[in-house]
N, C-alpha and C positions, 0 to 999 in steps of 0.2 A: 840292212832295211830299203827296203825301193821307196823316195821320195817322186815327186814329180817337180821338174820346170819348168818354167812357162817364159813365154819371151811373145814378144809381138812381132809380128811381119808384114809385108805388103803381103792384101789374098796374091797378087802376080809372082811372089816369091817363095810360096810354100811350097811346090815340085821342085824348085832348087834346095831347099831347105833343108828338105827333106832326102835329097839324095847325098848332100851333106850325111846326114845324120848314118844314115847305110852306108856310103865311102869309110866313115871313121870304125867300122867293124872291123873289130879284130878277128881272123878266121885263119886261126896256123894248127886246128884238127887232123891235117892230113900227115901232117909230120907226127903227131904223139900217136894216130894213127898207127902210122907207120915201126915207130918205139914199141909200140904195146904189142903189136907180132912180133916184131924182134925178140920182143925179151918172152914171150910162150913158146918161141922157137931155140930159146934159148935157155928155158925150163925158169927162165926168171919170172913167178906169178906173181911176187911182192909188184916188182916195178909197171905188170904189167896191169894189176889194178889199179896203181895211180895214175899212171897216163888216160886208161879209159876213164877214171873221175875227171881226169883235168879236164878230157872234151866233150864229157859230158857239161860240165858247169860252163863250157864256154858254149857249148847248143844254147844254155838256156838262155845265155845273159843274150844271145844272137834272137831268139825267140822273143824274146821281149824288146828288146829294140824292133825287131821288122813288125810284131805288133801295137809300136807305139808308132811307130811307120804308119800303117794303115791308118788305125784309128784318126790318127790326123788328117792322112788323103781323105779317107769317105768324109770329115769333118768338112776340110776343102771343097769337094764335090757339093756337098748339100747345102753348101755357104755360096759357093760361086753359081750355083746352076735351077737353088728355087727360087720363084720370082717375087719378089717384094712382097710383104702384105698390104689386100686392097683397104688404104685406109677411110677411106666414104665406107664397107663395111665396119672395122674398125669406129668412126664415128659413130655411128646410128645405133652402135651395141654401146656405149660409153652413153650417147643422150638417151638409150631408156634404162642402163643403168639410173642414172640420173636423175632421171624422173620416178622410175619406183623409190627410190631416196626420200625424194620429195611428198610423195603420198605416205611414204613407212612414216616421214614426222608431223604431215600435214595430219593422220592417226591419233601418231600418238599425244599431239598437242590436243586432240577433240577428247581424247578417253578419258570418261569424266574417273575412270579408277588409278589417275596417274597424278 
């Protein structure tokens, strides 16, 4: 079962942290591929199947880690390069909502059926 692990880092440290995640990948499938080929050359199909399966499992783990790194870096770019929201527009929207709530409250108070 895969789980997400989260920790915080300064925005400027994100590329360095992703680099550490990539460097931590253990990729030794080349030796397993060589062993699978050698096993087939020696007519040891069971051993070849076992080595091929190990390569596939490693490649899956690498793919998952790289997908995580890609998602982290996409979030980094979005966060770093998206301009901060226009607070005056947000203030106008908030004031509009407050006015609508006040109007609705007044309507409820003046409603003879309530």
